[in-house]
C-alpha positions in Angstrom: 132.0 58.2 133.1 132.3 55.9 136.2 129.9 56.7 139.0 130.8 56.1 142.6 129.5 53.1 144.5 126.7 53.9 146.9 125.2 52.1 149.9 121.7 50.9 149.3 120.1 53.5 151.6 121.9 56.5 150.1 120.0 58.9 147.8 120.2 58.4 144.1 122.7 60.8 142.6 121.8 63.1 139.7 123.0 61.9 136.3 123.7 64.9 134.1 123.1 64.1 130.4 124.5 65.5 127.2 121.7 68.0 127.0 122.1 69.1 130.6 125.6 70.5 130.6 125.4 73.9 132.2 126.6 73.8 135.8 124.2 74.5 138.7 124.9 76.2 142.1 123.0 76.4 145.4 123.5 79.7 147.2 122.0 79.9 150.7 121.4 83.3 152.1 121.0 84.3 148.5 118.4 87.1 148.9 120.8 89.9 149.9 124.4 90.9 150.5 127.2 88.5 149.7 124.8 85.7 148.6 122.9 87.8 146.1 126.2 89.2 144.7 127.5 85.7 144.3 124.3 84.6 142.6 124.6 87.5 140.2 128.1 86.6 139.3 127.2 82.9 138.8 124.4 84.0 136.4 126.8 86.3 134.5 129.2 83.4 134.0 126.5 81.1 132.6 125.6 79.1 135.7 122.2 78.1 136.7 121.5 79.2 140.3 119.1 78.3 143.1 119.0 81.0 145.7 117.7 80.1 149.1 116.0 82.3 151.7 113.6 82.1 154.5 111.3 85.0 153.5 109.2 84.5 150.3 108.9 88.3 149.7 112.6 88.9 149.9 113.2 85.8 147.7 110.9 87.2 145.1 112.6 90.6 145.2 116.0 88.9 144.7 114.8 86.8 141.8 113.5 90.0 140.2 116.9 91.6 140.6 118.5 88.6 138.9 116.2 89.2 135.9 114.4 85.9 136.2 117.6 84.0 135.4 117.7 82.1 138.7 115.4 79.9 140.7 114.3 80.3 144.3 113.7 78.0 147.2 112.1 79.1 150.4 113.8 77.2 153.2 115.6 77.6 156.5 119.0 75.8 156.6 118.8 75.6 160.3 115.7 73.4 160.4 115.5 69.6 160.4 114.2 69.4 156.8 115.7 72.5 155.3 118.9 71.0 153.8 117.1 68.1 152.1 114.4 70.4 150.8 117.1 72.7 149.3 119.0 69.9 147.5 115.8 68.4 146.2 114.7 71.8 144.8 118.0 72.1 143.0 117.7 68.7 141.4 114.1 69.4 140.4 115.1 72.7 138.8 118.4 71.7 137.2 119.0 67.9 137.5 122.4 68.4 138.9 124.5 70.1 141.7 127.9 71.4 140.8 128.5 73.9 143.6 127.2 74.4 147.1 127.7 77.8 148.7 126.9 77.8 152.4 126.5 81.5 152.9 123.4 81.8 155.2 124.2 82.9 158.7 123.1 84.6 161.8 125.3 87.0 163.8 123.8 88.1 167.1 126.0 90.7 168.9 125.4 89.9 172.5 127.8 90.0 175.5 129.0 86.6 176.5 127.4 86.8 179.9 124.0 87.4 178.2 124.3 84.5 175.7 121.4 82.0 176.3 121.1 78.3 175.4 118.6 79.2 172.7 120.9 81.8 171.2 123.8 79.3 171.0 121.5 76.7 169.5 120.4 79.2 166.8 124.0 80.2 165.9 125.1 76.6 165.5 121.9 75.4 163.8 122.2 78.0 161.1 126.0 78.6 160.8 127.3 75.1 161.3 124.8 72.2 161.6 122.7 73.4 158.6 125.8 73.6 156.3 127.0 70.2 157.5 123.6 68.7 156.7 123.6 70.4 153.3 127.0 69.0 152.5 125.9 65.5 153.4 122.6 65.9 151.3 124.5 67.2 148.3 127.5 64.8 148.5 126.3 62.1 146.2 125.3 64.7 143.5 128.5 66.6 143.9 130.4 63.3 143.4 128.8 62.9 140.0 129.7 66.4 138.8 133.1 66.5 140.7 131.7 69.6 142.3 132.9 72.1 144.9 131.7 73.3 148.3 132.3 76.9 149.4 131.6 77.7 153.1 131.5 81.3 154.0 133.3 81.9 157.3 134.4 85.1 158.9 137.5 86.9 160.1 135.7 86.8 163.5 137.1 83.3 163.8 140.5 84.8 164.1 139.8 87.9 166.2 136.2 87.8 167.5 134.6 91.2 168.2 133.3 91.3 171.8 129.7 89.9 171.7 130.5 87.4 168.9 131.0 84.4 171.2 128.4 82.2 169.5 128.8 83.5 166.0 132.6 83.1 165.9 132.5 79.7 167.5 129.9 78.4 165.0 131.7 79.9 162.0 134.9 78.2 163.0 133.2 74.9 162.4 132.7 75.5 158.7 136.4 75.9 158.2 137.1 72.6 159.8 134.5 71.0 157.5 136.4 72.0 154.4 139.6 70.3 155.7 137.7 67.1 156.0 136.1 67.4 152.6 139.6 68.0 151.0 140.7 64.7 152.4 137.6 62.6 152.0 136.6 64.2 148.7 139.7 63.0 146.8 138.0 59.7 145.7 134.8 61.5 144.8 136.5 64.4 143.1 135.0 67.0 145.4 136.9 70.0 146.6 136.1 72.5 149.3 137.0 76.0 150.4 136.2 78.4 153.2 136.1 82.1 152.5 136.7 84.3 155.5 135.8 87.9 154.9 136.4 90.8 157.1 133.7 93.5 157.7 131.5 93.6 154.6 128.9 96.2 153.6 125.7 94.2 154.1 122.4 94.9 155.8 123.2 92.3 158.4 126.5 94.1 159.2 124.9 97.5 159.3 122.2 96.2 161.7 125.1 95.7 164.2 127.5 98.5 163.3 126.6 101.9 162.0 129.0 104.1 160.0 130.1 106.1 163.0 131.5 102.9 164.4 132.8 101.3 161.1 133.1 103.8 158.2 132.2 102.6 154.7 135.8 103.0 153.7 136.8 100.3 156.2 134.6 97.5 154.8 134.5 95.2 151.8 132.1 95.5 149.0 130.0 92.3 148.8 131.0 91.8 145.2 134.6 91.4 146.2 133.7 88.5 148.5 131.3 87.1 145.9 134.1 87.1 143.2 136.3 85.0 145.5 133.4 82.6 146.2 132.6 82.1 142.5 136.3 81.7 141.7 136.5 78.8 144.2 133.3 77.2 142.9 134.5 77.5 139.3 137.8 75.8 139.8 140.0 78.9 139.6 141.2 78.4 143.2 141.7 74.7 143.3 145.2 75.1 144.6 143.5 76.3 147.8 141.5 73.1 148.3 140.8 72.6 152.0 142.0 76.0 153.0 140.3 79.1 154.5 141.0 82.1 152.3 141.0 85.4 154.1 139.8 88.6 152.4 139.9 91.9 154.2 139.4 95.5 153.2 142.5 97.2 151.8 144.3 99.6 154.1 143.6 103.3 153.6 145.9 105.1 151.2 147.6 107.0 154.0 148.3 103.9 156.1 151.9 103.3 157.2 153.9 101.5 154.5 151.6 102.6 151.7 
């Protein structure tokens, strides 16, 4: 195998060996919802997984739900040191990085007129800047494994619900990132995808919209989104390299045209 040339100050890439062949994935926001569902599917398919969360208690609960088959890292992707801490934890646990799933996010529902500078900074730090730093930190290791990046976006980038000014704008950034990766990743063998789900049945979503506003029948199951994420990370959607893939709830059976 030929390894890519590196500048002297770039981090040393992982060097998977013949006895370290099982792929490894990082899943941020992996303690609940879409992230936990994705981690479960990765484990079921033989991957090793590092789930990332900010709260140690929730991290422990998620690891228990995964039957001890994953590793955890308490970190905040939106902080200065969070991204480098996460990549270092994956390398320590598994010696390689094959997939990076940028799923962690914040979604404040606040009228535009009430958005503050700190709220905008929080949205972009977690939803856009953190993922960008993680991609940069993981890049030399992904180039060794010819790995893949999956950024979780949102259908809010197409039709933002009133109050999602900061959320929608920051999520749009992760879609542009995968376009750049698709071009610059050619020489490194790295591919990237954005997954843009519609309303999904998660605790974060229900903290914003109750069932009287958005009935359960009108939202996605987290496992549906997770399945698409894992397909992208596993190479089953390579024809969509650089694209944002939309996934929305199916129309009700009595909808026009059904």
